[in-house]
Every structure is written in C-alpha cells, then in structure tokens.
C-alpha positions as CSV (number, residue, x, y, z in Angstrom):
1,M,6.7,-1.4,22.5
2,P,9.7,-1.8,20.2
3,F,8.9,-5.1,18.6
4,L,5.6,-5.7,16.7
5,D,4.3,-8.6,14.7
6,I,2.4,-7.5,11.5
7,N,0.5,-10.9,11.5
8,E,-1.0,-10.0,14.9
9,Q,-2.6,-6.8,13.5
10,P,-6.2,-6.9,12.3
11,E,-6.8,-7.3,8.6
12,Q,-8.8,-4.4,7.0
13,H,-10.5,-4.7,3.6
14,V,-9.9,-1.4,1.7
15,F,-11.1,-2.4,-1.8
16,D,-12.5,-5.5,-3.4
17,G,-9.7,-8.1,-3.3
18,V,-7.3,-5.7,-1.4
19,S,-6.6,-5.9,2.3
20,I,-4.1,-4.3,4.7
21,R,-2.4,-4.8,8.0
22,T,-0.8,-1.8,9.6
23,I,1.5,-0.8,12.4
24,H,2.1,2.9,13.4
25,G,4.1,5.1,15.6
26,E,3.5,8.8,16.3
27,K,4.9,10.0,13.0
28,L,4.9,7.1,10.6
29,M,2.9,4.0,9.6
30,I,3.7,0.8,7.7
31,S,1.1,-1.1,5.9
32,Y,1.3,-4.5,4.3
33,V,-1.0,-4.4,1.3
34,Y,-2.3,-7.8,0.0
35,L,-3.5,-7.7,-3.6
36,Q,-5.6,-10.6,-4.9
37,P,-5.3,-11.5,-8.6
38,N,-6.9,-8.8,-10.8
39,S,-7.8,-6.6,-7.9
40,I,-7.9,-2.8,-8.3
41,V,-6.9,0.0,-5.9
42,K,-9.1,2.8,-7.2
43,E,-7.6,6.2,-8.0
44,H,-7.3,8.3,-4.9
45,S,-5.1,10.8,-3.2
46,H,-4.3,11.9,0.4
47,Y,-2.2,14.4,2.1
48,H,0.1,11.7,3.5
49,E,3.4,11.2,1.8
50,Q,3.7,7.5,0.7
51,M,6.7,5.4,-0.2
52,G,6.6,1.6,-0.9
53,M,8.2,-1.5,-2.1
54,V,6.9,-4.7,-3.8
55,L,7.6,-7.6,-1.5
56,E,6.0,-10.4,-3.6
57,G,4.5,-10.6,-7.1
58,S,4.0,-7.7,-9.4
59,F,1.3,-5.1,-10.2
60,E,0.8,-2.0,-12.3
61,L,1.0,1.3,-10.4
62,T,-0.1,4.6,-11.8
63,I,1.1,7.8,-10.2
64,D,0.0,11.2,-11.5
65,G,-1.0,9.6,-14.9
66,E,2.3,7.6,-15.4
67,S,1.9,3.8,-15.2
68,R,4.6,1.2,-14.6
69,T,4.6,-2.5,-13.9
70,L,6.5,-3.1,-10.6
71,N,8.1,-6.3,-9.6
72,K,9.6,-7.7,-6.4
73,G,12.1,-5.2,-5.0
74,D,10.9,-2.2,-7.0
75,T,10.2,0.9,-5.0
76,Y,8.0,4.0,-5.5
77,L,7.3,7.4,-4.0
78,I,3.9,9.1,-4.0
79,P,4.0,12.8,-3.0
80,S,1.2,14.3,-0.9
81,H,-2.1,15.0,-2.8
82,V,-1.0,13.2,-6.0
83,K,-3.6,10.8,-7.5
84,H,-2.6,7.2,-7.8
85,S,-4.0,3.7,-8.4
86,A,-2.9,0.1,-8.7
87,K,-4.0,-3.0,-10.6
88,A,-2.8,-6.5,-9.8
89,N,-2.1,-8.9,-12.6
90,D,-3.3,-12.5,-12.7
91,K,-1.4,-13.5,-9.5
92,S,-1.5,-12.1,-6.0
93,A,1.0,-9.6,-4.8
94,I,2.2,-8.0,-1.5
95,A,3.5,-4.4,-1.1
96,L,4.9,-2.6,1.9
97,D,3.6,1.0,2.1
98,I,5.1,3.6,4.4
99,F,3.0,6.7,5.3
100,S,4.0,9.9,7.0
101,P,2.1,11.0,9.0
102,P,0.1,7.9,9.8
103,R,-3.2,7.4,8.0
104,E,-5.9,8.1,10.5
105,D,-8.5,6.2,8.4
106,Y,-6.4,3.0,8.8
107,I,-6.0,3.3,12.6
108,S,-8.7,1.1,14.2
C-alpha cells in the first residue's frame, strides 16, 4: 500500500501529555509526536536510530546530556542507545520522528 494517511492511524499515549501516530514499512517507521504544553518525554534510550524534525511549535530536546530548544524546521539525530528526553514549552508542538528499524513497541 503506497499511500497512507497518518490521521487514520490509531493514537497511542506514550507519556502524560504526549501521544503518537505511526506508520511503518519493513525497515523504517515514521511517528508524528504530539506534545501538549509543558509535557515531558522522560529520558530513555533504544537500539533504534532516530532522526526527526519539528513540524509545529518548539520544545527543548536533550541528547546525551546536551540540551537545545528546537523550533519549526529544526532537525535532530539520535544515535542508537543514546539517552534522550524532551520538554514542551507553554504551547503545544508536533514533531516527526523517523526510526530504523521500526519500533516494535509502537506497532499495534
């Protein structure tokens, strides 16, 4: 199926105030991440390589102890097994995350 609608995918709540919608193929996954104001993605790591872009709003992203406020259009790369976390500011934000391989825990 070459054409997919992210809005038709089920919404999953992953942290308080943070939800995702995902689409995946055999070797990669995209995830729309919806951050409510002041929500927090707790520090974690995984073996998947992760790359992303801010689609709307802004949030603070910490990768391996280095923090930066990212705004619409900013991109990031999180290598495998590197600890990272995020914190939304006082407005909502949307990010697009890309994982390789797909996150098994996000596949319903």
